Structures are given as C-alpha cells and as structure tokens.
N, CA, C and O atoms as a MOPAC input file, in Angstrom:
PM7 MOZYME 1SCF
protein

 N    -82.73700 1   -85.10300 1    69.45900 1
 C    -81.40000 1   -85.62100 1    69.61500 1
 C    -81.35300 1   -86.81700 1    68.96200 1
 O    -80.28400 1   -87.17200 1    68.46500 1
 N    -82.52400 1   -87.63900 1    68.86000 1
 C    -82.45300 1   -88.97800 1    68.11000 1
 C    -82.17600 1   -88.69500 1    66.57700 1
 O    -81.53100 1   -89.51900 1    65.92800 1
 N    -82.66600 1   -87.52000 1    65.98300 1
 C    -82.54900 1   -87.27500 1    64.62400 1
 C    -81.07400 1   -87.02900 1    64.34100 1
 O    -80.55100 1   -87.49000 1    63.32700 1
 N    -80.35200 1   -86.25400 1    65.29600 1
 C    -78.85200 1   -86.04700 1    64.97500 1
 C    -78.25300 1   -87.32000 1    65.22800 1
 O    -77.32300 1   -87.53200 1    64.44900 1
 N    -78.46700 1   -88.26500 1    66.06800 1
 C    -77.83600 1   -89.57500 1    66.07300 1
 C    -78.12300 1   -90.31400 1    64.69400 1
 O    -77.26600 1   -91.03400 1    64.18100 1
 N    -79.29300 1   -90.11400 1    64.15400 1
 C    -79.52300 1   -90.89200 1    62.90000 1
 C    -78.71100 1   -90.21500 1    61.81900 1
 O    -78.27400 1   -90.87500 1    60.87700 1
 N    -78.50700 1   -88.97600 1    61.92400 1
 C    -77.68600 1   -88.39400 1    60.84700 1
 C    -76.28800 1   -88.67900 1    60.86700 1
 O    -75.67000 1   -88.73900 1    59.80400 1
 N    -75.62000 1   -88.89600 1    62.17200 1
 C    -74.26800 1   -89.30800 1    62.43000 1
 C    -74.13300 1   -90.67000 1    62.09500 1
 O    -73.15400 1   -91.04600 1    61.45000 1
 N    -75.09800 1   -91.52400 1    62.50100 1
 C    -74.91600 1   -92.94700 1    62.00900 1
 C    -74.78200 1   -93.13300 1    60.47100 1
 O    -73.82900 1   -93.69100 1    59.92600 1
 N    -75.97000 1   -92.53900 1    59.77900 1
 C    -75.90000 1   -92.50000 1    58.45400 1
 C    -74.70300 1   -91.87600 1    57.72000 1
 O    -74.40100 1   -92.29800 1    56.60400 1
 N    -74.06200 1   -90.95900 1    58.26200 1
 C    -72.77400 1   -90.38000 1    57.82100 1
 C    -71.67700 1   -91.53800 1    57.98600 1
 O    -70.97000 1   -91.81300 1    57.01600 1
 N    -71.54600 1   -92.12500 1    59.03400 1
 C    -70.44100 1   -93.03800 1    59.34500 1
 C    -70.73000 1   -94.31000 1    58.49000 1
 O    -69.73700 1   -94.83900 1    57.99100 1
 N    -71.95600 1   -94.88500 1    58.24500 1
 C    -72.00100 1   -95.92300 1    57.50100 1
 C    -71.96700 1   -95.68300 1    55.89800 1
 O    -71.59300 1   -96.51500 1    55.07200 1
 N    -72.41200 1   -94.43800 1    55.64100 1
 C    -71.98500 1   -94.04300 1    54.11700 1
 C    -70.66000 1   -94.04700 1    53.80500 1
 O    -70.14400 1   -94.64000 1    52.85800 1
 N    -70.01300 1   -93.23600 1    54.78900 1
 C    -68.51300 1   -93.01100 1    54.57100 1
 C    -67.66200 1   -94.14500 1    54.46300 1
 O    -66.69600 1   -94.26600 1    53.70800 1
 N    -68.19300 1   -95.12700 1    55.44500 1
 C    -67.33500 1   -96.30900 1    55.60100 1
 C    -67.59700 1   -97.32400 1    54.29100 1
 O    -66.71700 1   -98.02500 1    53.79100 1
 N    -68.76500 1   -97.26800 1    53.91200 1
 C    -69.19800 1   -98.11100 1    52.69200 1
 C    -68.53100 1   -97.67500 1    51.31700 1
 O    -68.04800 1   -98.46400 1    50.50400 1
 N    -68.58200 1   -96.23600 1    51.18000 1
 C    -67.74000 1   -95.68500 1    50.25300 1
 C    -66.37300 1   -96.07200 1    50.18400 1
 O    -65.91700 1   -96.49300 1    49.12100 1
 N    -65.55500 1   -95.95600 1    51.37500 1
 C    -64.26100 1   -96.40300 1    51.57000 1
 C    -63.94000 1   -97.84500 1    51.21800 1
 O    -62.88200 1   -98.22600 1    50.71600 1
 N    -64.95900 1   -98.58100 1    51.53600 1
 C    -64.77500 1  -100.10900 1    51.46000 1
 C    -65.26300 1  -100.39500 1    49.86500 1
 O    -64.60300 1  -101.23500 1    49.25400 1
 N    -66.09300 1   -99.91200 1    49.34400 1
 C    -66.26400 1  -100.01500 1    47.87900 1
 C    -65.14200 1   -99.59900 1    46.99800 1
 O    -64.86500 1  -100.24200 1    45.98500 1
 N    -64.48400 1   -98.52400 1    47.36600 1
 C    -63.45100 1   -97.98000 1    46.56900 1
 C    -62.10900 1   -98.95200 1    46.50200 1
 O    -61.18400 1   -98.72700 1    45.72200 1
 N    -62.13400 1  -100.03100 1    47.40500 1
 C    -61.05000 1  -101.04400 1    47.43700 1
 C    -61.38300 1  -101.97800 1    46.27900 1
 O    -60.52600 1  -102.76900 1    45.88500 1
 N    -62.55100 1  -101.92300 1    45.73600 1
 C    -62.86400 1  -102.87900 1    44.61700 1
 C    -63.11300 1  -102.35000 1    43.36900 1
 O    -63.79500 1  -102.98700 1    42.56700 1
 N    -62.59100 1  -101.12400 1    43.05800 1
 C    -62.82200 1  -100.55700 1    41.87600 1
 C    -61.78900 1  -101.05900 1    40.79400 1
 O    -60.67100 1  -101.38400 1    41.19300 1
 N    -62.05600 1  -101.13500 1    39.59700 1
 C    -61.19500 1  -101.42700 1    38.49300 1
 C    -60.53400 1  -100.50800 1    38.03200 1
 O    -60.97400 1   -99.38300 1    38.26900 1
 N    -59.31300 1  -100.60700 1    37.25200 1
 C    -58.47400 1   -99.38800 1    36.77600 1
 C    -59.47000 1   -98.25700 1    36.12300 1
 O    -60.54400 1   -98.49800 1    35.57100 1
 N    -58.98200 1   -97.21200 1    36.27500 1
 C    -59.30200 1   -95.93700 1    35.84900 1
 C    -60.60400 1   -95.35100 1    36.84100 1
 O    -61.29500 1   -94.39300 1    36.49500 1
 N    -60.79700 1   -96.08200 1    38.09100 1
 C    -61.70400 1   -95.52300 1    39.10400 1
 C    -63.13800 1   -96.07500 1    38.69500 1
 O    -64.06300 1   -95.57900 1    39.33900 1
 N    -63.49900 1   -97.07400 1    37.67500 1
 C    -64.80300 1   -97.45200 1    37.56000 1
 C    -65.21400 1   -98.32700 1    38.78600 1
 O    -64.45200 1   -99.05300 1    39.42400 1
 N    -66.50100 1   -98.14300 1    38.99900 1
 C    -66.97600 1   -99.13600 1    40.32000 1
 C    -67.11400 1  -100.60900 1    39.79500 1
 O    -67.53800 1  -100.90500 1    38.67800 1
 N    -66.73300 1  -101.40900 1    40.67300 1
 C    -67.05700 1  -102.70700 1    40.32200 1
 C    -68.39600 1  -103.22000 1    40.85000 1
 O    -69.21600 1  -102.46700 1    41.37700 1
 N    -68.60600 1  -104.68300 1    40.66700 1
 C    -69.91700 1  -105.17800 1    41.17600 1
 C    -70.04900 1  -105.33900 1    42.51700 1
 O    -71.14500 1  -105.71900 1    42.92900 1
 N    -68.98600 1  -105.08800 1    43.45300 1
 C    -69.00500 1  -105.09100 1    44.90700 1
 C    -69.56600 1  -103.56400 1    45.32000 1
 O    -68.75700 1  -102.65100 1    45.48200 1
 N    -70.80200 1  -103.38300 1    45.45600 1
 C    -71.00500 1  -101.90800 1    45.79300 1
 C    -72.14000 1  -101.99200 1    46.85800 1
 O    -73.21700 1  -101.90400 1    46.26700 1
 N    -72.29200 1  -102.11500 1    48.06200 1
 C    -73.43600 1  -102.45700 1    48.82300 1
 C    -73.92000 1  -101.15100 1    49.40000 1
 O    -74.86100 1  -101.27800 1    50.18400 1
 N    -73.46900 1   -99.87100 1    49.18000 1
 C    -73.83600 1   -98.63800 1    49.46500 1
 C    -75.26800 1   -98.30800 1    49.31100 1
 O    -76.00400 1   -98.04100 1    50.26100 1
 N    -75.63500 1   -98.33800 1    48.05300 1
 C    -76.99300 1   -97.91900 1    47.82500 1
 C    -78.08500 1   -98.89400 1    48.46500 1
 O    -79.11700 1   -98.46200 1    48.97800 1
 N    -77.82300 1   -99.98400 1    48.40300 1
 C    -78.71000 1  -100.94200 1    49.11300 1
 C    -78.94300 1  -100.70400 1    50.70100 1
 O    -80.04900 1  -100.71600 1    51.24300 1
 N    -77.81300 1  -100.50600 1    51.29100 1
 C    -77.90100 1  -100.29400 1    52.73400 1
 C    -78.34300 1   -99.01400 1    52.92200 1
 O    -79.12300 1   -98.96200 1    53.87400 1
 N    -78.13800 1   -97.88600 1    52.35100 1
 C    -78.63700 1   -96.58100 1    52.41800 1
 C    -80.14600 1   -96.58200 1    52.23200 1
 O    -80.89200 1   -95.95900 1    52.98900 1
 N    -80.52900 1   -97.22800 1    51.30300 1
 C    -82.00200 1   -97.11400 1    50.84600 1
 C    -82.83300 1   -98.03700 1    52.06800 1
 O    -83.94000 1   -97.70100 1    52.48900 1
 N    -82.28400 1   -98.93000 1    52.42100 1
 C    -82.75800 1   -99.71100 1    53.65000 1
 C    -82.99200 1   -98.88400 1    54.86500 1
 O    -84.08200 1   -98.89600 1    55.43700 1
 N    -81.96500 1   -98.15300 1    55.27400 1
 C    -82.08600 1   -97.08100 1    56.39600 1
 C    -82.93100 1   -96.02600 1    56.16200 1
 O    -83.62700 1   -95.52400 1    57.04500 1
 N    -82.90100 1   -95.59200 1    54.79800 1
 C    -84.13700 1   -94.47600 1    54.52000 1
 C    -85.42300 1   -95.06400 1    54.67900 1
 O    -86.30600 1   -94.46700 1    55.29500 1
 N    -85.62500 1   -96.34800 1    54.10100 1
 C    -87.10200 1   -96.94500 1    54.27300 1
 C    -87.32500 1   -97.02300 1    55.74700 1
 O    -88.42800 1   -96.68900 1    56.18000 1
 N    -86.48000 1   -97.39200 1    56.48300 1
 C    -86.84200 1   -97.52300 1    57.95600 1
 C    -86.82400 1   -96.26100 1    58.82800 1
 O    -87.60400 1   -96.09000 1    59.76500 1
 N    -85.87000 1   -95.38400 1    58.44800 1
 C    -85.66100 1   -94.09800 1    59.39000 1
 C    -86.21700 1   -92.80300 1    58.91700 1
 O    -86.48200 1   -91.87500 1    59.68000 1
 N    -86.38700 1   -92.77500 1    57.58400 1
 C    -86.85400 1   -91.69400 1    57.07600 1
 C    -85.75800 1   -90.62200 1    56.54600 1
 O    -84.61100 1   -90.99100 1    56.29200 1
 N    -86.13000 1   -89.40600 1    56.40700 1
 C    -85.47300 1   -88.25300 1    55.95500 1
 C    -84.05500 1   -87.78200 1    56.61200 1
 O    -83.24200 1   -87.07100 1    56.02100 1
 N    -83.91000 1   -88.24200 1    57.79800 1
 C    -82.63600 1   -87.89700 1    58.49700 1
 C    -81.49000 1   -88.64900 1    57.90800 1
 O    -80.34900 1   -88.21300 1    58.06100 1
 N    -81.70400 1   -89.69300 1    57.27700 1
 C    -80.87400 1   -90.54100 1    56.59100 1
 C    -80.19200 1   -89.83600 1    55.37700 1
 O    -79.01600 1   -89.97400 1    55.04100 1
 N    -81.16500 1   -89.03500 1    54.76300 1
 C    -80.60800 1   -88.22000 1    53.63600 1
 C    -79.58400 1   -87.37100 1    53.95900 1
 O    -78.58600 1   -87.25500 1    53.24700 1
 N    -79.78300 1   -86.66500 1    55.15100 1
 C    -78.85100 1   -85.50100 1    55.54400 1
 C    -77.55600 1   -86.28200 1    55.66600 1
 O    -76.62300 1   -85.86000 1    54.98400 1
 N    -77.35600 1   -87.28600 1    56.37600 1
 C    -76.02500 1   -87.87400 1    56.57400 1
 C    -75.41600 1   -88.41900 1    55.43100 1
 O    -74.19300 1   -88.40300 1    55.29100 1
 N    -76.36400 1   -89.01000 1    54.41400 1
 C    -75.80800 1   -89.41600 1    53.22900 1
 C    -75.30900 1   -88.24400 1    52.43000 1
 O    -74.22700 1   -88.35100 1    51.85200 1
 N    -75.97300 1   -87.18500 1    52.35400 1
 C    -75.65600 1   -85.94800 1    51.67100 1
 C    -74.20000 1   -85.48500 1    52.12400 1
 O    -73.26900 1   -85.37700 1    51.32600 1
 N    -74.09700 1   -85.21000 1    53.56600 1
 C    -72.86900 1   -84.79100 1    54.13800 1
 C    -71.44000 1   -85.77300 1    53.69200 1
 O    -70.31500 1   -85.42900 1    53.32900 1
 N    -71.98500 1   -86.95800 1    53.87900 1
 C    -70.84700 1   -88.00200 1    53.67000 1
 C    -70.46900 1   -87.97500 1    51.91400 1
 O    -69.33800 1   -88.15000 1    51.45900 1
 N    -71.60900 1   -87.73300 1    51.16600 1
 C    -71.13900 1   -87.68300 1    49.74600 1
 C    -70.45700 1   -86.49500 1    49.52700 1
 O    -69.56000 1   -86.56300 1    48.68700 1
 N    -70.67100 1   -85.28700 1    50.13100 1
 C    -70.04500 1   -84.01900 1    49.88000 1
 C    -68.48700 1   -84.28300 1    50.28800 1
 O    -67.55300 1   -83.81800 1    49.63600 1
 N    -68.34400 1   -85.02600 1    51.36200 1
 C    -66.87900 1   -85.10300 1    51.95700 1
 C    -66.09500 1   -86.09500 1    50.87100 1
 O    -64.98000 1   -85.80400 1    50.43800 1
 N    -66.81900 1   -87.31300 1    50.48000 1
 C    -66.09900 1   -88.32000 1    49.82600 1
 C    -65.75300 1   -87.78600 1    48.52700 1
 O    -64.67100 1   -88.05800 1    48.00900 1
 N    -66.75700 1   -86.91200 1    47.87600 1
 C    -66.52500 1   -86.41100 1    46.45500 1
 C    -65.41700 1   -85.32700 1    46.58600 1
 O    -64.58800 1   -85.16300 1    45.69000 1
 N    -65.42700 1   -84.67100 1    47.60500 1
 C    -64.40300 1   -83.56400 1    47.82900 1
 C    -63.02100 1   -84.31200 1    47.80400 1
 O    -62.06100 1   -84.04900 1    47.08100 1
 N    -63.12600 1   -85.28000 1    48.73100 1
 C    -61.75200 1   -86.03300 1    48.81300 1
 C    -61.15800 1   -86.59400 1    47.44800 1
 O    -59.94100 1   -86.72900 1    47.32900 1
 N    -61.95000 1   -86.88700 1    46.52100 1
 C    -61.81800 1   -87.43400 1    45.38800 1
 C    -61.21500 1   -86.32700 1    44.44500 1
 O    -60.29900 1   -86.51500 1    43.64500 1
 N    -61.92900 1   -85.05000 1    44.68900 1
 C    -61.40500 1   -84.00200 1    43.68500 1
 C    -60.24700 1   -83.40400 1    43.99100 1
 O    -59.83600 1   -82.47100 1    43.30000 1
 N    -59.55300 1   -83.86800 1    45.08800 1
 C    -58.23800 1   -83.38900 1    45.46700 1
 C    -57.25600 1   -84.06400 1    44.55000 1
 O    -56.18200 1   -83.50900 1    44.31800 1
 N    -57.54800 1   -85.20000 1    44.02600 1
 C    -56.78200 1   -86.04100 1    43.20100 1
 C    -56.94200 1   -85.37500 1    41.79200 1
 O    -55.91400 1   -84.96500 1    41.25300 1
 N    -57.96200 1   -85.25300 1    41.24700 1
 C    -58.33100 1   -84.69300 1    40.00000 1
 C    -59.50300 1   -83.69200 1    40.15900 1
 O    -60.64500 1   -84.10100 1    40.36500 1
 N    -59.17000 1   -82.21700 1    40.04900 1
 C    -59.92400 1   -81.11300 1    40.58900 1
 C    -61.12600 1   -81.00800 1    39.56800 1
 O    -61.09300 1   -81.02800 1    38.33800 1
 N    -62.12200 1   -80.89900 1    40.37300 1
 C    -63.57300 1   -80.54500 1    39.54200 1
 C    -64.04100 1   -79.47400 1    40.41600 1
 O    -63.70400 1   -79.27800 1    41.58400 1
 N    -64.91400 1   -78.76300 1    39.65400 1
 C    -65.39200 1   -77.47100 1    40.34600 1
 C    -66.39900 1   -77.58600 1    41.48300 1
 O    -67.20600 1   -78.50700 1    41.35600 1
 N    -66.49100 1   -76.92700 1    42.42400 1
 C    -67.28800 1   -76.99200 1    43.60500 1
 C    -68.58500 1   -77.20700 1    43.39000 1
 O    -69.13700 1   -78.12400 1    43.99900 1
 N    -69.33900 1   -76.36000 1    42.44200 1
 C    -70.70100 1   -76.61500 1    41.96700 1
 C    -70.88800 1   -78.20500 1    41.62000 1
 O    -71.86200 1   -78.83700 1    42.02800 1
 N    -69.93000 1   -78.73600 1    40.88400 1
 C    -70.20500 1   -80.01500 1    40.37200 1
 C    -70.11800 1   -81.02100 1    41.44000 1
 O    -70.72700 1   -82.08500 1    41.32800 1
 N    -69.33300 1   -80.72600 1    42.56100 1
 C    -69.23600 1   -81.66100 1    43.69500 1
 C    -70.68500 1   -81.44900 1    44.39600 1
 O    -71.19900 1   -82.41300 1    44.96400 1
 N    -71.28000 1   -80.31900 1    44.36300 1
 C    -72.55200 1   -80.49700 1    45.03100 1
 C    -73.63100 1   -81.08200 1    44.20200 1
 O    -74.55800 1   -81.69100 1    44.73600 1
 N    -73.55800 1   -80.93700 1    43.01700 1
 C    -74.46600 1   -81.55900 1    41.96200 1
 C    -74.47600 1   -83.16900 1    42.27200 1
 O    -75.46900 1   -83.83100 1    42.57200 1
 N    -73.18100 1   -83.62000 1    42.13300 1
 C    -72.94100 1   -85.14800 1    42.23900 1
 C    -73.43800 1   -85.62500 1    43.65700 1
 O    -73.99000 1   -86.72400 1    43.72900 1
 N    -73.27700 1   -84.88200 1    44.74900 1
 C    -73.83400 1   -85.24100 1    46.09800 1
 C    -75.28700 1   -85.28800 1    46.08900 1
 O    -75.91600 1   -86.22600 1    46.58000 1
 N    -75.87100 1   -84.18300 1    45.47800 1
 C    -77.32900 1   -84.11300 1    45.54300 1
 C    -77.87100 1   -85.17700 1    44.68500 1
 O    -78.94500 1   -85.70300 1    44.97900 1
 N    -77.24400 1   -85.50900 1    43.70900 1
 C    -77.84500 1   -86.75500 1    42.76700 1
 C    -77.75600 1   -87.97500 1    43.45600 1
 O    -78.67100 1   -88.79400 1    43.36800 1
 N    -76.68600 1   -88.19900 1    44.18000 1
 C    -76.45300 1   -89.40300 1    45.07000 1
 C    -77.52400 1   -89.67000 1    46.01300 1
 O    -77.88700 1   -90.81000 1    46.30200 1
 N    -78.01400 1   -88.63100 1    46.47800 1
 C    -79.17600 1   -88.40100 1    47.37500 1
 C    -80.61900 1   -88.69600 1    46.69200 1
 O    -81.53500 1   -89.36400 1    47.17200 1
 N    -80.57700 1   -88.01700 1    45.43800 1
 C    -81.89100 1   -88.30500 1    44.74000 1
 C    -82.07200 1   -89.73200 1    44.30200 1
 O    -83.18100 1   -90.19500 1    44.03500 1
 N    -81.02300 1   -90.37100 1    44.23900 1
 C    -81.34100 1   -91.75300 1    43.76900 1
 C    -82.01000 1   -92.57900 1    45.01200 1
 O    -82.71900 1   -93.56100 1    44.79300 1
 N    -81.78500 1   -92.19700 1    46.08200 1
 C    -82.56300 1   -93.00500 1    47.24900 1
 C    -84.04300 1   -92.35400 1    47.35500 1
 O    -85.01000 1   -92.96900 1    47.80600 1
 N    -84.08000 1   -91.07500 1    46.89500 1
 C    -85.51500 1   -90.49800 1    47.05100 1
 C    -86.23100 1   -91.22000 1    45.81400 1
 O    -87.35900 1   -91.67700 1    45.99600 1
 N    -85.59700 1   -91.34300 1    44.52000 1
 C    -86.47000 1   -92.00700 1    43.59400 1
 C    -86.70200 1   -93.33300 1    43.84000 1
 O    -87.77800 1   -93.83500 1    43.51600 1
 N    -85.75700 1   -94.02600 1    44.42100 1
 C    -85.94100 1   -95.54900 1    44.75000 1
 C    -87.07600 1   -95.56600 1    45.54100 1
 O    -88.02200 1   -96.27600 1    45.19700 1
 N    -87.14100 1   -94.78700 1    46.71200 1
 C    -88.30200 1   -94.92500 1    47.63900 1
 C    -89.60900 1   -94.59600 1    46.99900 1
 O    -90.61000 1   -95.24400 1    47.30500 1
 N    -89.65900 1   -93.59900 1    46.10200 1
 C    -90.92900 1   -93.31500 1    45.36000 1
 C    -91.29500 1   -94.39000 1    44.53500 1
 O    -92.45100 1   -94.80300 1    44.61900 1
 N    -90.46600 1   -94.94300 1    43.71000 1
 C    -90.89000 1   -96.08600 1    42.85000 1
 C    -91.30700 1   -97.46600 1    43.68200 1
 O    -92.15800 1   -98.23400 1    43.23400 1
 N    -90.64800 1   -97.68800 1    44.88900 1
 C    -91.18600 1   -98.66100 1    45.76400 1
 C    -92.54500 1   -98.27200 1    46.30000 1
 O    -93.43600 1   -99.11600 1    46.20400 1
 N    -92.79900 1   -97.19200 1    46.81100 1
 C    -94.16600 1   -96.82100 1    47.23400 1
 C    -95.26300 1   -96.85400 1    46.22100 1
 O    -96.43100 1   -97.18300 1    46.43000 1
 N    -94.66600 1   -96.42300 1    44.96400 1
 C    -95.88100 1   -96.33500 1    44.00200 1
 C    -96.26300 1   -97.74400 1    43.38800 1
 O    -97.43900 1   -98.03800 1    43.17400 1
 N    -95.28400 1   -98.54100 1    43.13600 1
 C    -95.44000 1   -99.76200 1    42.49300 1
 C    -95.43300 1  -101.00300 1    43.29800 1
 O    -95.41400 1  -102.09300 1    42.72700 1
 N    -95.44900 1  -100.90300 1    44.66300 1
 C    -95.31500 1  -102.14000 1    45.71400 1
 C    -96.23700 1  -101.76600 1    46.80200 1
 O    -96.42400 1  -100.58100 1    47.07800 1
 N    -96.78100 1  -102.66400 1    47.39000 1
 C    -97.60500 1  -102.61300 1    48.67600 1
 C    -96.58700 1  -103.09900 1    49.82100 1
 O    -95.72500 1  -103.97600 1    49.75800 1
 N    -96.93300 1  -102.30400 1    50.82900 1
 C    -96.31200 1  -102.64300 1    52.22300 1
 C    -97.23200 1  -103.41800 1    53.03100 1
 O    -98.43600 1  -103.20200 1    52.90000 1
 N    -96.80100 1  -104.33500 1    53.88900 1
 C    -95.37600 1  -104.87200 1    53.97500 1
 C    -94.96300 1  -105.54400 1    52.74100 1
 O    -95.86900 1  -105.93800 1    52.00700 1
 N    -93.86200 1  -105.72300 1    52.42100 1
 C    -93.44200 1  -106.35100 1    51.37200 1
 C    -93.57300 1  -107.79100 1    51.42800 1
 O    -93.40600 1  -108.19400 1    52.57900 1
 N    -93.79900 1  -108.65600 1    50.63700 1
 C    -94.09300 1  -110.10100 1    50.75100 1
 C    -92.69700 1  -110.78500 1    50.09200 1
 O    -92.55900 1  -111.08900 1    48.90700 1
 N    -91.78000 1  -110.93300 1    51.07700 1
 C    -90.74900 1  -111.52500 1    50.57200 1
 C    -90.59600 1  -113.11900 1    50.26300 1
 O    -89.60800 1  -113.72400 1    49.84500 1
 N    -91.85000 1  -113.58700 1    50.59200 1
 C    -92.07500 1  -114.97200 1    50.15800 1
 C    -92.37400 1  -115.25500 1    48.82300 1
 O    -92.14800 1  -116.36900 1    48.35100 1
 N    -92.89500 1  -114.28500 1    48.13300 1
 C    -93.16800 1  -114.24300 1    46.77100 1
 C    -92.14600 1  -113.91500 1    45.71200 1
 O    -91.71400 1  -112.76200 1    45.71600 1
 N    -91.69500 1  -114.76100 1    44.80300 1
 C    -90.53300 1  -114.29600 1    44.07300 1
 C    -90.80500 1  -113.34400 1    43.22000 1
 O    -89.87100 1  -112.61600 1    42.88500 1
 N    -92.07400 1  -113.12200 1    42.68800 1
 C    -92.43100 1  -112.06300 1    41.69000 1
 C    -92.27200 1  -110.66600 1    42.25200 1
 O    -91.92800 1  -109.71200 1    41.55400 1
 N    -92.55500 1  -110.58400 1    43.62400 1
 C    -92.45900 1  -109.31200 1    44.31300 1
 C    -91.07200 1  -109.06100 1    44.58200 1
 O    -90.69600 1  -107.89000 1    44.55300 1
 N    -90.20400 1  -110.02700 1    44.85500 1
 C    -88.74400 1  -109.80900 1    45.17400 1
 C    -87.99400 1  -109.27700 1    43.75200 1
 O    -87.09300 1  -108.43800 1    43.73200 1
 N    -88.51400 1  -109.89000 1    42.68000 1
 C    -87.80600 1  -109.44100 1    41.37900 1
 C    -88.32600 1  -108.04200 1    41.04600 1
 O    -87.52700 1  -107.26200 1    40.52600 1
 N    -89.64400 1  -107.61700 1    41.30100 1
 C    -90.08500 1  -106.39200 1    40.99700 1
 C    -89.41800 1  -105.46600 1    41.74300 1
 O    -89.14500 1  -104.40500 1    41.18200 1
 N    -88.97000 1  -105.68000 1    43.31000 1
 C    -88.29000 1  -104.85100 1    44.07200 1
 C    -86.87100 1  -104.61900 1    43.59200 1
 O    -86.42400 1  -103.47700 1    43.48200 1
 N    -86.16100 1  -105.70500 1    43.30400 1
 C    -84.79900 1  -105.48700 1    42.61800 1
 C    -84.79300 1  -104.70400 1    41.41100 1
 O    -83.92000 1  -103.85800 1    41.21700 1
 N    -85.70900 1  -104.93600 1    40.59400 1
 C    -85.69200 1  -104.24200 1    39.24400 1
 C    -85.84800 1  -102.70700 1    39.67400 1
 O    -85.04300 1  -101.86500 1    39.27500 1
 N    -86.85200 1  -102.40900 1    40.45300 1
 C    -87.26900 1  -101.06500 1    40.57900 1
 C    -86.06000 1  -100.22500 1    41.31400 1
 O    -85.76300 1   -99.08100 1    40.96900 1
 N    -85.40800 1  -100.93300 1    42.36100 1
 C    -84.40000 1  -100.27400 1    42.98500 1
 C    -83.01200 1  -100.40900 1    42.43500 1
 O    -82.08700 1   -99.74200 1    42.89800 1
 N    -82.85300 1  -101.27300 1    41.44300 1
 C    -81.53400 1  -101.44100 1    41.06500 1
 C    -81.54000 1  -100.68000 1    39.56300 1
 O    -81.24300 1   -99.48800 1    39.49800 1
 N    -81.85300 1  -101.35000 1    38.51400 1
 C    -81.62500 1  -100.77100 1    37.16700 1
 C    -82.47500 1   -99.58300 1    37.03400 1
 O    -81.99200 1   -98.63000 1    36.42400 1
 N    -83.60200 1   -99.49100 1    37.48100 1
 C    -84.41600 1   -98.37400 1    36.93500 1
 C    -83.93200 1   -97.08700 1    37.65000 1
 O    -83.72100 1   -96.04700 1    37.02600 1
 N    -83.75000 1   -97.21800 1    39.11100 1
 C    -83.24200 1   -95.84000 1    39.68900 1
 C    -81.78700 1   -95.58400 1    39.23000 1
 O    -81.50400 1   -94.43800 1    38.88000 1
 N    -80.98000 1   -96.40200 1    39.20400 1
 C    -79.64700 1   -96.11300 1    38.69400 1
 C    -79.48800 1   -95.74300 1    37.43000 1
 O    -78.49900 1   -95.07000 1    37.14000 1
 N    -80.31500 1   -96.06700 1    36.56200 1
 C    -80.58600 1   -95.47200 1    35.16100 1
 C    -80.88500 1   -94.01900 1    35.31500 1
 O    -80.16300 1   -93.20400 1    34.74000 1
 N    -81.97400 1   -93.60000 1    36.10500 1
 C    -82.29900 1   -92.38700 1    36.09900 1
 C    -81.15000 1   -91.45700 1    36.73000 1
 O    -80.75000 1   -90.47800 1    36.10000 1
 N    -80.68000 1   -91.76000 1    37.87700 1
 C    -79.62500 1   -91.07500 1    38.35200 1
 C    -78.15100 1   -91.02000 1    37.48600 1
 O    -77.38100 1   -90.06400 1    37.58800 1
 N    -77.91000 1   -92.12000 1    36.68300 1
 C    -76.79600 1   -91.96900 1    35.83800 1
 C    -77.29600 1   -90.89900 1    34.64900 1
 O    -76.39900 1   -90.19300 1    34.18900 1
 N    -78.36800 1   -90.75300 1    34.21900 1
 C    -78.71700 1   -89.83500 1    33.26000 1
 C    -78.49400 1   -88.57600 1    33.71500 1
 O    -77.87900 1   -87.75300 1    33.03600 1
 N    -79.05200 1   -88.27400 1    35.09600 1
 C    -78.74500 1   -87.05900 1    35.89200 1
 C    -77.30500 1   -86.57600 1    35.83800 1
 O    -77.01400 1   -85.43700 1    35.47200 1
 N    -76.36200 1   -87.54000 1    36.24000 1
 C    -74.88100 1   -87.24700 1    36.16300 1
 C    -74.39300 1   -87.00100 1    34.92700 1
 O    -73.61100 1   -86.05600 1    34.82500 1
 N    -74.70200 1   -87.69900 1    33.85500 1
 C    -74.25500 1   -87.33100 1    32.49300 1
 C    -74.60800 1   -85.97400 1    32.17200 1
 O    -73.78400 1   -85.22900 1    31.64200 1
 N    -75.81500 1   -85.58700 1    32.46500 1
 C    -76.47400 1   -84.19300 1    31.89200 1
 C    -75.57400 1   -83.16900 1    32.64000 1
 O    -75.12900 1   -82.16900 1    32.07600 1
 N    -75.28700 1   -83.52900 1    34.17300 1
 C    -74.53700 1   -82.57600 1    34.85500 1
 C    -73.12500 1   -82.29800 1    34.35700 1
 O    -72.64500 1   -81.16500 1    34.30800 1
 N    -72.50500 1   -83.39100 1    33.99700 1
 C    -71.14000 1   -83.38600 1    33.64900 1
 C    -71.05500 1   -82.69000 1    32.26900 1
 O    -69.96500 1   -82.54600 1    31.71600 1

C-alpha cells in the first residue's frame, strides 16, 4: 500500500511540475531556465527508490500524450520519450552512486559542484542524445 501511495504522489508531483514549467516556455515550446522537475524527481528517487520511477513514467506518458493532441506524433514515439525521461533519473542516480560517496558532504564546495555537474549537464546531455536519436 505504501508503494502505491509513493507512485500516486510521484505522479501528482511530476504532473504538477510539468504544468508549472510549461508556463515558462519561450515561443515555439522550448523549455526555459525555470525547470525544477528533474531535480525534485531525482531527489524523490534517491530517497524513496524505484516506485518514484513508475509515477514519473505514468505522468510522462500522460503529459506527452496531451502535447501530442496539439501536434500529432506516433504512439511509439510517445512511449520512447516517456521512457527516456525516466532513464534520465536512472542515469543521474548511477552517476551519483559511482562518482560520489554517501552521505553527501554539502559543506564542501567541491562536492556540491561535482554533484551539480553530474546531475545537470552530464545526464541531460546523455538523455538529449537519446531523444535526438529516437526522433
């Protein structure tokens, strides 16, 4: 029962942050700098585990499907894009676990910078490459 609750909470948080972030897009639908979604979902995934991935996947499927009603894309591409958004969380966690030691020492600036670089540009670059290949 607890796992189902985490899935529902992850779904609601992911969906609401996607809708919040879409308010700050620049013309032609490009994402702006205000995008807290990945950070919050990564934090939940680090704390609560795999059940967060299920809620994130379901929310991604729903939001990408809603966007495809405006400009149609094939169903298989909706599934691929949703899976890639979840893979970003998995890649980020694997990078953190491989290159960092837990508990994170947030009082050391070097550790903070390493964490931000691993979870930000590195994981985003990998998943962006996956999206480009799938398109």
